[in-house]
C-alpha positions in Angstrom: 0.1 0.0 0.0 1.4 3.4 -1.1 1.6 6.0 1.7 0.5 9.4 0.9 1.4 12.4 2.9 -1.3 15.1 3.0 0.8 18.2 3.0 4.2 19.9 2.8 3.5 21.1 6.4 3.3 17.5 7.6 6.6 16.6 5.8 8.3 19.6 7.6 7.0 18.4 11.0 8.1 14.8 10.4 11.6 15.9 9.3 11.9 18.2 12.3 10.7 15.4 14.7 13.5 13.1 13.3 16.0 15.8 13.9 14.6 16.5 17.3 15.6 13.2 18.6 19.1 14.4 18.7 18.2 17.7 20.4 16.2 15.9 23.0 19.1 13.4 23.7 21.4 16.4 24.4 19.3 19.2 25.8 17.0 17.3 28.2 20.1 15.9 29.9 21.8 19.3 30.7 20.1 19.9 34.1 21.1 16.4 35.1 24.8 16.4 34.3 25.9 16.9 37.9 23.6 14.1 39.1 24.7 11.7 36.3 28.4 12.6 37.0 27.9 11.8 40.7 26.3 8.4 39.8 29.1 7.3 37.5 31.9 8.6 39.6 33.0 11.9 37.9 35.1 14.0 40.2 36.0 16.9 37.9 32.9 18.9 36.7 34.6 19.6 33.4 34.4 15.9 32.6 30.6 16.4 32.5 31.1 18.0 29.1 32.1 14.5 27.8 28.4 13.5 28.3 27.5 16.0 25.6 30.5 16.0 23.2 30.8 12.2 22.9 27.3 11.9 21.4 28.5 14.2 18.6 31.4 11.9 18.1 29.0 9.0 17.5 26.8 11.2 15.2 29.9 12.1 13.1 31.0 8.5 12.5 27.6 7.0 12.3 26.7 9.3 9.3 29.3 7.6 7.2 27.4 4.3 7.6 23.7 5.5 7.5 24.1 7.9 4.7 25.5 5.6 2.0 23.2 2.7 3.2 20.2 5.0 2.7 21.3 5.6 -0.9 21.1 1.9 -1.4 18.2 0.6 0.7 16.0 3.6 0.9 15.7 6.3 3.5 13.0 4.8 5.8 14.6 1.3 6.5 17.9 2.8 7.7 16.0 5.2 10.0 14.4 2.3 11.7 17.8 0.4 12.2 19.3 3.6 13.6 16.5 3.9 16.2 17.0 0.3 17.3 20.7 1.1 17.8 19.7 4.2 19.8 17.3 2.2 21.9 19.9 -0.3 22.9 22.5 2.5 23.6 19.9 4.2 25.8 19.7 1.1 28.0 23.5 1.1 28.3 23.3 4.7 29.6 20.4 3.9 32.0 22.4 1.0 33.6 25.9 2.7 33.4 27.9 2.4 36.5 31.1 4.2 35.3 32.2 7.1 33.2 33.6 4.8 30.6 30.3 2.9 30.3 28.3 6.1 30.1 30.6 7.5 27.4 30.4 4.3 25.4 26.5 4.6 25.7 26.5 8.2 24.5 28.8 7.4 21.5 26.5 4.5 20.6 23.5 6.8 21.0 25.1 9.1 18.5 25.7 6.4 16.0 22.1 5.4 16.2 20.8 8.9 16.0 23.0 9.7 13.0 20.5 7.8 10.8 17.4 10.1 11.5 19.6 13.2 11.6 21.4 12.7 8.3 18.6 11.0 6.4 16.1 13.7 7.3 18.4 16.2 5.4 18.8 13.9 2.5 14.9 13.5 2.3 14.6 17.3 2.2 17.1 17.3 -0.7 15.2 14.4 -2.4 12.2 16.6 -2.7 13.5 20.2 -2.9 16.3 22.3 -4.3 17.7 25.9 -4.3 16.3 28.7 -2.2 13.0 26.7 -1.8 15.1 23.9 -0.1 16.7 26.5 2.2 13.2 27.7 3.0 12.0 24.3 3.9 15.1 23.6 5.9 14.5 26.9 7.8 11.0 25.8 8.8 12.3 22.3 9.8 14.9 24.0 12.0 12.3 26.3 13.6 10.3 23.4 14.8 13.4 21.5 15.6 14.5 24.5 17.8 11.4 24.2 19.9 12.9 21.0 21.5 15.8 22.9 23.0 13.4 25.5 24.2 11.4 23.0 26.3 13.8 20.1 26.8 15.9 21.4 29.7 12.8 22.4 31.6 11.2 19.0 31.0 14.5 17.4 32.0 14.6 19.3 35.2 11.1 18.3 36.1 11.8 14.6 35.4 15.1 14.8 37.4 13.4 16.3 40.4 10.4 13.8 40.3 11.9 10.6 39.1 15.7 10.9 38.8 18.0 11.2 35.7 17.3 7.7 34.3 13.7 8.6 33.6 15.1 11.2 31.1 16.5 8.4 29.0 13.2 6.5 29.2 11.3 9.5 28.0 13.7 9.9 24.9 12.9 6.2 24.0 9.1 6.9 24.3 9.4 10.0 22.0 11.5 8.1 19.6 9.1 5.2 19.4 6.2 7.7 18.6 8.2 9.4 15.8 9.1 6.0 14.3 5.3 4.9 14.2 4.6 8.3 12.6 7.3 7.9 9.9 6.1 4.3 9.2 2.4 5.3 8.9 2.6 8.7 7.2 6.0 9.4 5.6 6.3 8.1 2.0 9.8 6.9 0.9 11.5 9.8 -0.9 14.2 7.9 -2.8 12.8 6.2 -5.8 13.8 2.7 -6.6 15.4 3.6 -9.9 17.7 6.1 -8.1 19.1 3.7 -5.6 22.7 2.6 -5.8 24.1 -0.9 -5.1 26.2 -1.1 -2.0 29.8 -1.5 -3.0 33.2 0.0 -1.8 33.2 2.1 -4.9 29.9 3.6 -3.9 31.5 5.3 -1.0 34.8 6.1 -2.8 33.0 7.4 -5.8 30.7 9.5 -3.6 33.8 11.1 -1.9 35.3 11.9 -5.3 32.0 13.3 -6.5 31.7 15.4 -3.4 35.2 16.8 -3.7 34.4 18.0 -7.3 32.0 20.6 -5.9 33.8 23.6 -4.3 30.7 24.9 -2.5 29.9 21.5 -0.9 33.5 21.2 0.4 33.8 24.8 1.6 30.4 25.1 3.3 31.0 21.7 5.0 34.2 23.0 6.6 32.4 26.3 7.4 29.7 24.2 9.2 32.5 22.6 11.2 33.6 25.9 12.6 30.1 27.1 13.3 28.9 23.8 14.9 32.1 23.6 17.0 31.6 27.0 18.5 27.9 26.2 19.3 28.9 22.8 20.7 31.1 24.5 23.3 28.0 26.4 24.5 25.9 23.3 24.6 28.5 21.3 26.6 29.6 24.2 28.9 26.3 26.1 29.4 25.4 24.1 32.5 28.8 24.8 34.0 28.6 28.6 33.2 25.1 29.2 34.5 24.8 26.8 37.3 28.3 26.9 38.7 29.7 30.4 37.7 26.4 32.2 38.1 24.7 29.9 40.6 21.5 29.9 38.5 20.5 26.3 39.1 16.8 26.7 39.0 16.8 29.4 36.4 19.1 27.5 33.9 16.4 25.6 32.0 14.5 28.9 31.3 17.6 30.8 30.3 18.5 28.0 27.9 15.0 28.1 26.5 15.1 31.8 26.0 18.4 31.6 24.1 16.9 28.8 21.9 14.0 31.0 21.0 16.5 33.6 19.7 17.9 31.0 17.3 14.4 29.9 16.3 13.2 33.5 15.6 16.2 34.1 13.3 15.6 30.8 11.6 11.9 31.7 11.1 12.8 35.0 9.6 15.3 33.3 7.4 12.6 31.4 5.7 11.3 34.7 4.4 14.6 36.6 3.8 16.2 33.7 1.9 13.7 34.0 -0.9 14.5 37.7 -1.3 18.3 37.9 -0.7 19.4 34.3 -1.4 21.4 31.9 0.8 24.9 33.1 0.0 24.3 36.8 0.8 22.6 36.0 4.1 25.4 33.8 5.2 28.0 36.4 4.1 26.2 39.1 6.2 25.6 37.1 9.3 29.0 35.4 9.5 30.4 39.0 9.9 27.8 39.7 12.6 28.6 36.3 14.3 32.2 37.3 14.5 31.9 41.0 15.6 29.7 40.3 18.6 32.2 38.1 20.5 35.0 40.6 19.6 33.1 43.3 21.3 32.7 41.0 24.4 36.4 40.2 24.4 37.3 43.9 24.2 35.0 44.8 27.1 35.7 42.0 29.5 39.2 40.6 28.7 41.0 40.0 32.0 37.8 41.0 34.0 35.5 38.8 36.0 32.2 37.7 34.6 29.8 40.6 33.8 26.2 40.4 35.2 24.1 37.6 34.0 21.9 40.1 32.1 24.8 41.3 30.0 26.1 37.8 29.4 22.6 36.7 28.2 22.3 39.8 26.0 25.5 38.8 24.2 24.4 35.2 23.8 21.0 36.3 22.4 22.7 38.5 19.7 25.2 35.7 18.9 22.6 33.0 18.6 20.3 35.3 16.5 23.2 35.5 14.0 23.6 31.7 14.2 20.0 31.2 13.3 20.8 32.6 9.8 23.8 30.3 9.4 22.6 26.8 10.4 20.0 26.0 7.7 21.6 28.1 4.9 25.1 26.7 5.2 23.7 23.1 5.2 21.6 23.9 2.1 24.5 25.6 0.3 26.6 22.5 0.9 23.8 20.1 -0.3 22.7 22.2 -3.3 25.2 20.9 -5.9 25.1 17.3 -4.7 21.4 16.3 -4.9 22.3 13.3 -7.1 24.3 11.8 -4.1 22.1 13.3 -1.4 22.5 10.4 1.1 26.3 10.0 1.0 26.6 13.8 0.4 24.7 14.5 3.7 26.8 11.9 5.4 30.1 13.4 4.3 28.9 16.9 5.2 27.7 15.8 8.6 30.8 13.6 9.4 33.4 16.3 8.5 31.6 19.2 10.2 31.0 17.0 13.3 34.5 15.5 13.5 35.9 19.1 13.2 33.4 20.4 15.8 34.1 17.8 18.6 37.9 18.6 19.1 37.2 22.4 18.6 34.5 22.1 21.4 36.6 19.9 23.7 39.7 22.2 23.4 37.9 25.5 23.9 35.8 23.9 26.7 38.9 22.9 28.6 39.6 26.6 29.2 36.2 27.4 30.7 36.7 27.5 34.4 35.9 30.7 36.2 34.6 32.9 33.4 32.8 32.6 30.1 35.4 34.6 28.2 37.1 31.5 26.5 33.7 30.7 24.9 33.6 34.1 23.3 37.2 33.8 22.2 36.2 30.5 20.6 33.2 32.2 18.8 35.5 34.9 17.5 38.2 32.5 16.2 35.7 30.2 14.5 33.9 33.2 13.0 37.2 34.5 11.6 37.9 31.3 9.9 34.3 31.2 8.5 34.8 34.7 7.1 38.0 33.6 5.4 36.2 30.7 3.7 33.5 33.1 2.4 36.1 35.4 1.1 37.9 32.5 -0.6 34.7 31.5 -2.5 34.1 35.2 -3.5 37.6 35.5 -4.8 37.7 32.1 -6.7 34.4 32.9 -8.3 35.8 36.2 -9.8 38.6 34.3 -11.4 
């Protein structure tokens, strides 16, 4: 029986839900990091960041498997397999008794989640292209952003009522609901005649084809710097707000407010991208993304943390700029490689994530008594991103 989806709006919600599994697995855990750390024997609070960064490591490597397989067997079957891996990994985390076991579980969670995360992007590219694809991606990300808005607050409630393990159980429940939805309502987007046989040459050929497209390569590296700087915030936000500012109860609401800033920008991007185009928007907001932390560094270098109001204001401005970068850079990278969307999304996700994890880990190691290292990281990553944009502009003039 052929599955028919009623509307483009439902497609957007389904894709956002698939991506939201990743956000839920990261953001709902943030209020519980100290409790989990205590349970598995973490003595240095900086090591709590591993519970966030390691899931990204799994995401990066997992995409190299799920992306090419989805080009061969179709998008939906690989999503189901990914969820099964995620479910098993969640049980490992629930019963973890050591840091090593928890880290293994988080990496395995990332490998499982790489399927819905990567394949949802490939499914968007299967159906759309150009600025319209960027518009669809913007709306997908807007809904996706709603999860970080509510996830820490939900995680805090679950932590207080039932303990940190219940957070993992809730992720499994949400994931099961999304899988049923995909099974019942989402048609397969990769036509049988467009599928490729699984061979070593499929992957090697995919890499060679990917490397032929300058925009795909440059915007993938660009995504690595942007994702890396944002990953530092994700992994260190709990330490900054709960330990440096002693805002334990307020943290979930602060996190939600900042996520709304990203969501607002992404929503506006859905309109602006049709008028100005992806490249122009990325060029403008990369500069904005870089200038904001430079101002913070000039004002507070060598000084103690400013008031929480000032810090949050800078975060809001920075993440507003980020909202115009996330969807557009991914769409710009995917635009020339629609004919290899599965493996293309995998390479894009793998490279950007494998770049981001060491960037986040290195910058995060400096965050101790102030938030300044985070803004230095934003500035350095933004500077490299500007150089990449300038390279594209210069090479296109030749």
